[in-house]
C-alpha positions as CSV (number, residue, x, y, z in Angstrom):
1,X,-27.3,40.3,3.5
2,X,-23.7,40.2,4.9
3,X,-24.2,42.0,8.0
4,X,-21.6,44.2,7.6
5,X,-21.1,48.1,7.9
6,X,-19.8,50.0,4.8
7,X,-16.3,50.5,6.9
8,X,-15.9,46.5,7.3
9,X,-16.9,45.7,4.0
10,X,-14.2,48.5,3.0
11,X,-11.6,47.2,4.9
12,X,-12.4,43.5,4.3
13,X,-12.0,44.2,0.4
14,X,-8.7,46.5,1.0
15,X,-7.0,43.1,2.8
16,X,-8.2,40.7,0.0
17,X,-7.1,43.4,-2.8
18,X,-10.7,43.2,-4.2
19,X,-11.4,47.1,-3.5
20,X,-11.5,49.6,-6.0
21,X,-8.3,51.6,-5.5
22,X,-6.5,47.8,-5.8
23,X,-8.0,47.0,-9.0
24,X,-7.2,50.5,-10.7
25,X,-3.3,50.4,-9.3
26,X,-3.1,46.8,-10.8
27,X,-4.5,47.9,-14.1
28,X,-2.1,51.2,-14.1
29,X,1.1,48.9,-13.3
30,X,0.1,46.3,-16.0
31,X,-0.2,49.0,-18.4
32,X,3.1,50.3,-17.3
33,X,4.7,46.9,-17.2
34,X,3.3,46.1,-20.8
35,X,4.7,49.8,-22.5
36,X,7.8,49.6,-20.4
37,X,9.0,46.2,-21.6
38,X,7.8,47.2,-25.4
39,X,10.4,50.2,-25.1
40,X,7.9,52.9,-24.6
41,X,6.5,54.7,-22.2
42,X,9.3,54.7,-19.0
43,X,8.8,57.6,-18.1
44,X,5.2,57.9,-17.7
45,X,3.1,58.2,-14.2
46,X,0.4,56.2,-15.5
47,X,-2.0,57.8,-13.2
48,X,-0.1,57.8,-10.5
49,X,0.8,61.1,-8.5
50,X,4.9,61.1,-9.1
51,X,6.8,58.8,-10.6
52,X,8.7,58.0,-7.6
53,X,5.1,56.5,-6.3
54,X,4.8,54.7,-10.0
55,X,8.3,53.3,-9.1
56,X,7.5,52.5,-5.6
57,X,4.7,50.5,-6.6
58,X,6.0,48.9,-9.7
59,X,9.4,47.3,-7.8
60,X,6.4,45.8,-4.8
61,X,4.5,44.2,-7.5
62,X,6.9,43.3,-9.9
63,X,10.2,43.0,-7.7
64,X,12.3,44.8,-10.6
65,X,12.4,48.9,-11.4
66,X,11.1,49.9,-14.5
67,X,14.7,50.4,-15.7
68,X,15.1,46.7,-15.2
69,X,11.8,45.8,-17.1
70,X,12.8,48.4,-20.0
71,X,15.9,45.9,-20.5
72,X,14.5,43.3,-19.7
73,X,11.7,43.9,-22.8
74,X,15.1,45.1,-25.0
75,X,17.9,42.3,-24.5
76,X,16.0,39.2,-22.8
77,X,16.4,38.5,-19.1
78,X,18.4,39.9,-15.9
79,X,19.7,37.8,-13.3
80,X,19.2,38.0,-9.8
81,X,22.2,39.8,-9.2
82,X,21.5,42.2,-12.1
83,X,23.6,40.8,-14.7
84,X,22.2,40.9,-18.4
85,X,21.7,37.3,-19.9
86,X,21.4,37.7,-23.4
87,X,18.9,35.1,-25.2
88,X,20.2,33.5,-28.0
89,X,18.7,34.4,-31.5
């Protein structure tokens, strides 16, 4: 139908971030983000081999480390300089 070999189809799906592994990784990261921003789960692996791999994937996807995401969830926002900005209220 597509005139692609299984290997070519797999490579294409990886490039388009449509491969099952990409989708699973994205779901794990989203679950981690939600739980960390709610003040829980900062030490969980969320299906990653190690916390180090989780932290690297988390930073690559969201641009902040897990600890920063926990602070953002607790107190408001963090500026690009890393300084905390408390929201009024």
